[in-house]
N, C-alpha and C positions, 0 to 999 in steps of 0.2 A: 804262548796263550795269554790274553791278560784276562783278570780276574775281573769282574764285575758284579759288586754288591746292587742288591736290589733291596731297600729300606720297606718293612713292611708297610709304614704309610702308603707307597707307591702302588704296593699291593694292593690294598683294601679301596684306596682311589680306582682303582681299575678294576674291582669288582662293583664298587659301587655306580657308575658312571654305565657298565654295562647293564645291571639292574635298569637302570633310569631311562637307558638307551632303547629297553624291550618294553616298557612299559611306554613309552612315547609309543612305538611301533603299533602296539596293541591299540591305543585310544585311536590311532591313525585308519586303523584297519575298519574298528568297529563304525568310524566316522562315514567310511568309502559306504558300507553296508547300510548305513542311515538315510543316507542319501541317494539308494539305487530304490529306497519301498515307494510304494506312488500313494499319491496324496489324497489326500479326503478331506469333503469339505465338511463342516459341522453345520449344525441347524442353529437358525436365527433365533435368539434369545429375547425377550421381552423387558426390560425393567419398569414398573410403573410404582412411582408412592404418591403419598398425601403429605403435603406439607403444612406445615402448623405453625403459628405464631407463638413465638417465646417472649414469655413476659420478662421484659428486661430485671436485672438484680435492683432492690432497691438501696438508693443511695440514702445515707443519713448518717446523724450520729448518736451516742448514746449521750441523754442530758443528764447532769449528776445532782444539780442541783434541788432534785428532788427530793434526796436520799439524803438522810440524816444520819453522822456518825454514832454507831453505837461508841459509848464511852466513852467519846471524844478518841479517835482512833491516831497514834502517837505513830504511825508510818502510814505511806500512800495505800502498799497492801490491806492494812486491815482497813482500808476505807473501802476500794475496789470490792474487794472479795464477799461485798454485800448488794453490789450490782447483777443483776438477771446476764447471763453471758459471758461473766468477765471474771478470768482469773489470773492470779498475782503466784508468783512461783521462784524455787533460784535455791542455789544452795548456802548464800549467804547475802545478807539485806545489801551490797553494794551491785549485786549478779542477779536481780532482780527482772524478770520480762512478763511484761504484761500480754496475755491470749483474748481474745474476744471473738469468740465461735468455735477456739479451736487454731487459730489463726495468730502466730506469733509478729514481733513487729518487727518482721524483715515483710511480712508480706500488707502493716498494715502502716498508715500512718497516722502515728501517737503520738500528740504535742502534750505536754504540761503548762501550765498556765500560756500556752500561745508558743514555747520555747518548741 
């Protein structure tokens, strides 16, 4: 008689496949009982709403010509920090970000001297 070796992996695979088959069989049985139940009709629901006109967001820019820089600002950030709603910040002078009312330059069109 010849000896057959069964590895642990194939034994575990068999147990796993039997478990999956049992779960799928249970789901099929529960699906059959759901379709056997009588159907029912729900009441009609009426949804009403009032429409309102929304005002569009104002477009415009900030005119900085009316602001005089205090003590002759040496950096753009020194000048823009006096404009209401505008903040300038960053880790270094090269890495400055301009924010207008919380929005950064990825959501704004920022031009300096038209460029």
